[in-house]
Residue, then its C-alpha position, 0 to 999 in steps of 0.5 A: m232585778d227590782s220590780c214593783f207591780r200591782i196585784l189583783k186581790r180576792r178576799g172572802t176566804r181565810d186563805p186568800l189568793f193573790l194573782t198577778g203577772v210580771t213582764f220584763p221589758p226589752q231593756c231588761p233581758i233575762l237569761e237562764e242564769t238570771v236570779i229573781k227575788l220575790s219580796v211580798y209586803d202587806v200594804k196598809d195604806k197606799s196613800a201613806n206608803t206604809s207596808t209591812f214586810l211578809g217574806s221573800a223567795t229566790f229562784s233562777v230562770a233555769d229552775l223555772l224552765k226545767s221544772r215540770d209544766q214550767q211551774i215551781s212552788l216557793n216558800l216565803r221566808s221571814s226576814d230572819d229566815l226562821a219561819a215559812v210565812g206563805t207560798v208563791v207559785v211561779s208559772r211561765m206564760k207564753m205571750g201570744e201563743i194560746e193553744d187548747g188547754e194552755a195556761d189553765h194553771i194561770t187562773a184559780d177558782i175562788q168560790g166560783q169566781k175566776c181571776a182573769l187579770v193575767c198581767e199588766s205593765l206600764h210599758g207594754t209587752t215585749n211582743d208589742k204589735d200595736y205601738g211600734p216605732r211609727m206609733s210611738a212618735l204620736f202615742k206615748n206612755p202606753v199602759c197594757k193589761v192582759y186578760r184571759f177569758q173562756t169562750v162558749d166552746s171551753k177554749w181560752m182567749l187572750v184579751r190585751e187592753q192598751m191605753a196611751e196618751s197622744t202628743l196631738s193633745f198639745t201639738i194640734p192646739k198650738q198649731l191652731i193658735t198660731l194660725h188664728i194669730q196669723e189670720d187675725s193679723r192678716r185681717i187687721q192689715e186688710l182693714k188698714d188696706l181699705g183706704e180712706l173711709s168716712p169718719h164714721w166708718d173710720n172710727l168703727r174700723r179702729e175699734v174693730i182693729t183694737r178688739y183684734d189686737q186684744v184677741i191676738r195678745s190673748y192667744q200669744e200669751n196662751l201659746e207662750e204658756l203652752d210652750k213652757l209645759t213639760g210632762p204628760s201628753f194630756k190635760p187632766s180633768c182637774s185642770k179643765a178650767q185653767k185659762y192657758l190650757e183651755f185649747i187642750p182637750i181633757n183626758l185625750h187617750t187612745q184605747r185599743m183591745r186586741v183579741t187572740c183566739p184559738r184558730k182565729t185571726d187576731a182582731f183589734y178594736d180602737i176607741i178614742t176617749v176624750g172629755a166633752p169639747a167645751a169652754h170650761f174656763q168661760g163657763f156655762k152660765s149663759g149656755g153653750l155655743q149653740r144657744l149663744l150663737g142663736r141669740y147673737e144672730n138675733e141681736k145682730k140685726s138691732y146692732s146693725t141698725a144702731y151702728q148704721c151698717i148692712y146686716y149680712s146673714p151667716e151664709q153671706t159672711a161665710r161666702a165673703r170669707d170664701v171669696l177672700g180665701t179663694l183670692s189669696e190662693l188663686q191670685p198668686l197661682i195665676g201669676s205664677l202660671a202666667d210666668r211659666l207660660l212665658q218661660a215655655a214660650q221662650q223655650r218654644c216647648a209646645h208640650a210645656l206650653r199646652d200644659t201650662l196654658k191648660s192649668l192657667a185656664e182652669k185656675t183663671e176660670q175658678f177665679v172668675h167663677a168665684l167673683k161672679d157673685e152678687l155679694v161682691k157687686s153689692a159690697l162694692l156699692a156699699l164700700h163706695a158709699a162709705r168713702p169720704g164725701y159721699v152724698s146720698k141721693t134723694q130717698t125717693q129713688t129706689p135703692p139699688l140694694q133692694t132691686r138687685a137679682p136674688q143670689m144663688p145658693s152657695h151649695p145645693g139645698q141651701t136657701v140664701t136670702e138677701p140682706d134686709a133693707v137695714v141700711c144706714n144713710n150712707v148706703a141707702g140709695a147709693q148713687t153718688p160716686t166718690k173719687e175712690e172707685p175707678p170708672p169702667p175701663a176702655g179695655p183690659l189694659e186701661r185702669q184708673d184709681s178713682i172716680p170723679h165726684h161728679k160721676e155716679y157709681d156705675e153698678e154694671e162696672w163690676d161686671r165689665v171689670w171681671a169679664n175683662v179677665a175672661k176676655s184676656l184669657n181668651c186672647v192668650i189662648a187664641l194666640v197660643d193656638k195660632l202660634q202652635e198652628q203656624d209652627n206645625n205648618n212650618q214643620e210640615s212644609t219645610p225639609d228636615q235638613a233646613l228646618a233649623d235654618v228656617i227657625t233661626s232666620h224666621n223665628p228667632t228664639g223668644e219670638w213667641r214670648e215677645q208676642l205673648s208678653p203684652l197679652v199675658a201682662s194684660l191678663k195679670e193686670c186684670v186679675t190684680e185689679v179684680g182681686d184688689r177690688a173684690q178683696k176690699s169689698m169682702t173685707f168691708v163685708l167682714l168689717q160690718e159683721a165685726v162692727c155688728s158683733i163688737p159687743q160679743g161677737l169676738f168673744l163667741q169667736q174665741r169660745r168657738d176657737v177653743v171648742f174647735s181646737q179640742a174637737l180637732s185634736a181628738l179627730a186628728c188622733g183618731f184619724v191617725m190611729r185609724l189610718y195606721a191600723g188600715l195601711e194594709d187594708k186595700g178596701f179601707l184605703q179605697q173607701l178612704h179616697l173615694v168617700g171618706l170616713v165617718a167619725q162617730f162621737e158618743s156623748l154621755l152628757s145629761t141635759y141638765s144644769e151646766e152639762i147642757g152648756m157643755l153639750e151645746d158647745m160640743e154640738t157646735g164643735i163637732s159640726d165645725l169639723h165638717r170644715v176639715t179635710f185630711r191629706i197624706t204626705e211623705a215624711k222627710s225622715d223617720d224622725p218623730a218630729d217629721l211624723q207629726p201632723v201639720v195643720s194649715g188653712r183658716r177658720d173656714h177650712y183647715t187641712v191636716e197633713v198626715p206624714l207617713p214614713q217612706q215605706s208606708f207611703q209607697m204602699i198606699p194607692p196613687e190617689l192618696r200619694e197625690g195628696k187628694p183631700l180626704q173627707v171626714y163626716p163627724v156625727l154626734f149622738n148623745v144619751g144622758i145616763n146619770e141621775q141628773q138625766t133622770i131629773a131632766e127627763r122627769f122635770g126638765d127638757i130633753s129637746l136638745q138631745e132629741r134634735i142632735n140625735q135626729r139631725n146626726f142620724e140624717i148625716l149618718d144615713g146620707y153617708f151610708k147611701t153615698l158609701s153604698d153607691k161608690v164602694p163595694s160591700e167587700c171593702l167593709p169589715c166582716f162581723q159575726t152578727q148577721m144584721d146588715v148596716k141598712e137594717l141597723l140604720e132603720t132601727l136607729g132611725q126608729n129609736v131616735v124618734t121614739k120617746k124613751r127614757k135613757n134610750v141607750e140603744i141609740l148609742w149601741l146602734a150608732g157604735t155598731i154602725c160606725r164599726r161596720l163602716n170602718g169609722i172612728r169611734f169616740t166616747s165622751c162625758k164631762s171629763a172622760k172618766d167614770r161614765t166613759s170608762m163604764s161605756v168603754t168596758l161595756e162595749q168591749c165585753a159586748l164585742l167579746r160576746d158577740e164577735h168572739q163567743l165569750n162564755k155568757d157566764y163570763f160576761i159579768r165576770a169580765l166586765d167586773c174585772m175590766r172595771s175593777s182593774r181600771l178603778t182600783q188604785g195603784e201606781a201601775a195604771q190609772w185607767d179611769d183617772p189618768e191624772a192619778g196622784s193629785v186626786a185619785n189617790h185620795k179616793p176610796a177604793s171601788r171594787h165594782f162599777y155595775p153595768i149601765a143597765l143597773l144605772l137606769v133605775s126607776s125615776h120614782l125610786l130615785v125621787v124617793w132616794l133624793i127625798l130620804s137623803l134630804v131628810f137625813l141631811l136636815a136631821k144631821y145638821q139639826 
């Protein structure tokens, strides 16, 4: 057998020690008669692949198993077998079985330093608990490292780190791009369906359609390029500025640390590492989304005047999209339920008739409630004014748009203002009718397709039209009740023997259907008429918004799509990993369907230079994740393709369906099996830790970071209050540290308002609270490399110290060992720079990355260092 592995090297003595571990994968089983040959090389230059053969030794597995303590010492022989060049000690280690004093021979003391890396592997171990068949469908190419550390009571713990790529890095963005193309194509068709418009509005409509066509072609090109890709399941940081990869998150990886201690249940800790969701291809010269959107809203009012259209606030355009979404969902559903009602009436099935009528009533009430909005009414008037031949009344008459009743907020706590009186001469004082609008119907069945030019537009007509839907529904309900009452009376007054004859002679099959058909047809007709009018009015609202945003609105939408795609890919990866880990935890599943999960994003970006733009992008992208819900479904089969999450919806709301294998699906509570929408509460906390943040705090502005932390603390605090009301504390995980979540939140609240430089305590507290609340942890920096690696290793060692009694003398050793194993070059693992082979192999080896505390150097010393460096460079080039 030929095996190549990286070794951990400790220098400092004339007789250095090299320590490593080797695992045999399941596809390479070993027997007692297996003979293993060890060959040792002195690697001079790894990048050039130059090395010198030192010696080799051979042994059989039987010799190892029969030896004392299952350890043998072998002499390395030179190539000519004439001289001994060194010694190799081979020991057998039982993975997963850590008893008192066991495996003490694995480590050796070199001038007081313990070598803790036991083994590493590109394929995991033969006892792989974390990446079984279910996980392997979504997580690829796992890299495993195993460490051994001493506890405070002189016992030994086994720490297993495993990192993997996720196929969701590409599957989620490709689904989103497809949905964007479909949504924009529908928008184009809706604009065309508006009908005849005045020349002014018709020209603007054509311009908007042209812009949408350009966006669709761009997205189609991205999708075609992504479909051609093969190879790793992640985007390396060196590709972050490539156009066709802009929707893909940077370096999205899962990290799991499993800890095995004597006489204690195994514990594991997950974290998702990903580069900050940002539009790197588009750049940050003008800032990020948060700044660009604020500037865009301020400019939209002036554009509305220039293009002669009404200015609609972001809340109103969002409501318009909600109404369109509700129409597209409920209108076909109401038609389907109406047909089922007639079918139940034909079969004279009372039970099915009642159930179908109940569903029809609920959906129709939702439909009517969604359209009972002043925005729909005012938009119909604006659309009426945009028809050809419209002549405005005298300007002395009060415009209806300025006198209507105030709108209700879309949700509690939100303040919604009416649009300013920024109207064109086609809208102000709109009272003259056109032939495009129908007059008030005489009844639910009467309908006309136009309003004569000599008629003024009736503002109350819309109220009558949508009220006809409710009236038609009430007529259907009343008739069904009457038919069932008559049927019950007939059954009570007729003997059982003659009941069939009576039904046949007096109530022939289909009589119920014949009586219901006119009313059901009237209901469907009213729903169709109302839906058609509301759809056109809301489409016209969005047309005006698109017209006002022609200069840069669609560009901002593309940027927002890019950032959201990266954020959703990371969230979906974290949700799936957390769900798989908690399938046997009843408390977690109860929390999941009663309240939802918190997703805590830890950002290490500075508030200086282009990273300000990245942070502004990331803030908007994480905030947009509030529009996402998850549903758990049953997979069609155990095939990996059937276990991939599926995204559906539109830009205002997405649903991610997570399929589970049949066996796992049957284990979850009924509420989850029924497809209940599951909420996720994303929160973002940022603390810059690098030298650029020192400059920002000394000479720049950190108000963005402060505002982000304060705002997201309020979200986290609100989530905890909701969780406390609905979920018993027994459902939450138990930790060794005694401070409860309420105290941690109070401390976090104090820290986010405290003026303190590089206050990393915010990150520690937020991460701890997230784990206490069964949440999903994310860590990000610019590319998910150096700063992210430092943060993850520091958090892991802190968990070993606080939760597993890691010996304090081993803390720095464990930290150095984890960081050196991530940063040391080698083919077996590229932890810090997953795209190794293109860039990392040319970097000088780094033995240590010091704790974050050492990075928090005095700003005065940093300034002195910068000045001295500048002087040195000037002297060098002079």
